[in-house]
DONUVO-918262 format. One record per residue (C-alpha): residue number from 1; chain; x, y, z. Coordinates in pm, 1 decimal. Layout:
# DONUVO-918262
+-----+--------+----------+----------+----------+
| num | cadena |     east |    north |       up |
+-----+--------+----------+----------+----------+
| NUM |      A |        X |        Y |        Z |
...
+-----+--------+----------+----------+----------+
***
This chain:
# DONUVO-918262
+-----+--------+----------+----------+----------+
| num | cadena |     east |    north |       up |
+-----+--------+----------+----------+----------+
|   1 |      A |   7474.4 |  11374.3 |  13425.0 |
|   2 |      A |   7771.5 |  11329.5 |  13644.0 |
|   3 |      A |   7680.7 |  11111.5 |  13928.4 |
|   4 |      A |   7774.8 |  11409.9 |  14204.2 |
|   5 |      A |   8004.9 |  11166.7 |  14443.9 |
|   6 |      A |   8204.9 |  11021.5 |  14097.9 |
|   7 |      A |   8589.3 |  11055.4 |  14183.9 |
|   8 |      A |   8806.7 |  11257.6 |  13945.8 |
|   9 |      A |   8984.4 |  11029.7 |  13685.4 |
|  10 |      A |   9368.2 |  11050.7 |  13685.4 |
|  11 |      A |   9344.9 |  11277.1 |  13346.8 |
|  12 |      A |   9136.5 |  11519.0 |  13521.6 |
|  13 |      A |   9368.3 |  11506.1 |  13858.7 |
|  14 |      A |   9718.9 |  11568.4 |  13621.1 |
|  15 |      A |   9508.0 |  11838.9 |  13394.5 |
|  16 |      A |   9432.3 |  12000.5 |  13744.1 |
|  17 |      A |   9781.8 |  12006.8 |  13906.5 |
|  18 |      A |   9945.9 |  12150.2 |  13598.5 |
|  19 |      A |   9721.1 |  12399.6 |  13581.5 |
|  20 |      A |   9749.3 |  12494.4 |  13990.5 |
|  21 |      A |  10134.0 |  12506.3 |  13940.7 |
|  22 |      A |  10267.1 |  12840.8 |  13890.9 |
|  23 |      A |  10627.3 |  12957.6 |  13821.6 |
|  24 |      A |  10840.1 |  12954.4 |  14083.6 |
|  25 |      A |  11070.4 |  13254.7 |  14100.7 |
|  26 |      A |  11146.3 |  13294.3 |  14447.2 |
|  27 |      A |  11533.4 |  13230.4 |  14526.2 |
|  28 |      A |  11452.0 |  13064.5 |  14880.1 |
|  29 |      A |  11161.7 |  12798.0 |  14700.9 |
|  30 |      A |  11403.1 |  12759.9 |  14434.0 |
|  31 |      A |  11703.1 |  12654.9 |  14721.5 |
|  32 |      A |  11467.8 |  12418.2 |  14890.5 |
|  33 |      A |  11362.0 |  12238.0 |  14554.2 |
|  34 |      A |  11751.6 |  12199.7 |  14441.3 |
|  35 |      A |  11808.6 |  12079.5 |  14791.8 |
|  36 |      A |  11569.8 |  11788.6 |  14736.1 |
|  37 |      A |  11635.2 |  11686.5 |  14470.3 |
|  38 |      A |  11978.5 |  11579.8 |  14530.0 |
|  39 |      A |  11801.8 |  11360.6 |  14866.0 |
|  40 |      A |  11579.1 |  11397.3 |  15165.3 |
|  41 |      A |  11680.1 |  11689.2 |  15442.5 |
|  42 |      A |  11554.5 |  11735.7 |  15805.3 |
|  43 |      A |  11339.1 |  12003.6 |  15876.1 |
|  44 |      A |  11683.8 |  12195.4 |  16075.5 |
|  45 |      A |  11868.5 |  12139.4 |  15747.1 |
|  46 |      A |  11617.9 |  12315.9 |  15539.3 |
|  47 |      A |  11613.2 |  12588.6 |  15740.5 |
|  48 |      A |  11960.2 |  12660.3 |  15631.8 |
|  49 |      A |  11934.9 |  12597.3 |  15314.9 |
|  50 |      A |  11642.9 |  12821.8 |  15242.5 |
|  51 |      A |  11830.8 |  13088.4 |  15458.1 |
|  52 |      A |  11507.5 |  13175.2 |  15703.7 |
|  53 |      A |  11391.0 |  13071.7 |  15960.7 |
|  54 |      A |  11060.2 |  12871.4 |  15887.2 |
|  55 |      A |  11128.5 |  12629.9 |  15598.8 |
|  56 |      A |  10821.2 |  12548.7 |  15692.2 |
|  57 |      A |  10651.7 |  12826.8 |  15550.0 |
|  58 |      A |  10786.1 |  12749.3 |  15194.5 |
|  59 |      A |  10711.1 |  12419.7 |  15233.7 |
|  60 |      A |  10398.8 |  12539.7 |  15232.2 |
|  61 |      A |  10404.0 |  12761.1 |  14968.9 |
|  62 |      A |  10575.8 |  12512.8 |  14760.7 |
|  63 |      A |  10274.1 |  12352.5 |  14821.9 |
|  64 |      A |   9979.2 |  12552.2 |  14684.7 |
|  65 |      A |  10163.0 |  12585.2 |  14385.0 |
|  66 |      A |  10104.6 |  12194.9 |  14320.0 |
|  67 |      A |  10411.2 |  11967.7 |  14449.1 |
|  68 |      A |  10324.2 |  11721.3 |  14700.3 |
|  69 |      A |  10659.1 |  11743.6 |  14939.0 |
|  70 |      A |  10554.7 |  11478.0 |  15212.5 |
|  71 |      A |  10720.8 |  11486.4 |  15522.1 |
|  72 |      A |  10793.0 |  11157.3 |  15744.9 |
|  73 |      A |  10819.5 |  11194.8 |  16134.3 |
|  74 |      A |  11102.3 |  10996.2 |  16290.6 |
|  75 |      A |  11210.2 |  10954.1 |  16638.6 |
|  76 |      A |  11440.6 |  11114.7 |  16773.2 |
|  77 |      A |  11628.7 |  11206.4 |  17127.7 |
|  78 |      A |  11702.9 |  11599.3 |  17170.8 |
|  79 |      A |  11997.0 |  11759.7 |  17325.6 |
|  80 |      A |  11845.8 |  11728.0 |  17671.6 |
|  81 |      A |  11816.8 |  11293.4 |  17581.9 |
|  82 |      A |  11397.5 |  11356.0 |  17579.5 |
|  83 |      A |  11235.1 |  11179.4 |  17294.5 |
|  84 |      A |  11114.8 |  11384.7 |  17005.4 |
|  85 |      A |  11014.6 |  11334.6 |  16654.3 |
|  86 |      A |  11165.8 |  11542.7 |  16353.0 |
|  87 |      A |  11030.3 |  11609.8 |  16039.2 |
|  88 |      A |  11241.6 |  11502.1 |  15690.0 |
|  89 |      A |  11117.0 |  11603.0 |  15397.4 |
|  90 |      A |  11133.4 |  11456.0 |  14991.0 |
|  91 |      A |  11014.4 |  11472.3 |  14684.9 |
|  92 |      A |  10789.0 |  11225.6 |  14497.2 |
|  93 |      A |  10844.4 |  11120.0 |  14218.9 |
|  94 |      A |  10561.3 |  11335.4 |  14041.5 |
|  95 |      A |  10720.9 |  11638.2 |  14258.2 |
|  96 |      A |  11078.5 |  11540.2 |  13997.8 |
|  97 |      A |  10844.1 |  11514.2 |  13693.6 |
|  98 |      A |  10669.9 |  11870.7 |  13776.1 |
|  99 |      A |  11077.4 |  12010.7 |  13896.2 |
| 100 |      A |  11158.3 |  11870.0 |  13532.2 |
| 101 |      A |  10892.6 |  11967.5 |  13313.4 |
| 102 |      A |  10835.2 |  12355.9 |  13517.7 |
| 103 |      A |  11130.9 |  12455.2 |  13733.4 |
| 104 |      A |  11413.7 |  12428.8 |  13526.3 |
| 105 |      A |  11298.8 |  12451.1 |  13218.4 |
| 106 |      A |  11317.1 |  12815.1 |  13251.3 |
| 107 |      A |  11652.1 |  12836.1 |  13106.1 |
| 108 |      A |  11745.4 |  12948.1 |  13447.0 |
+-----+--------+----------+----------+----------+
***
């Protein structure tokens, strides 16, 4: 009998991630992943790259498909000199492996 508070093993977690992954056909999401493979990108830049005004929705959709894509908030100043925090997205090592295994092996 398993303990109901037991944590899943690393092997179980990796199986769940693989099972959760679905193929990406959306060109906006493919552009986002390609850009993040090059370097971390701020949200405003991701809007231009994705070709839509709401790149966080594309990131959220990719997260539902099994990617982590963390967002680091960096302090900055806006146009009026007011302090703000801007989000910068980046890929984890696991995200890069998932992309290499699943996305770009489609033959595209």
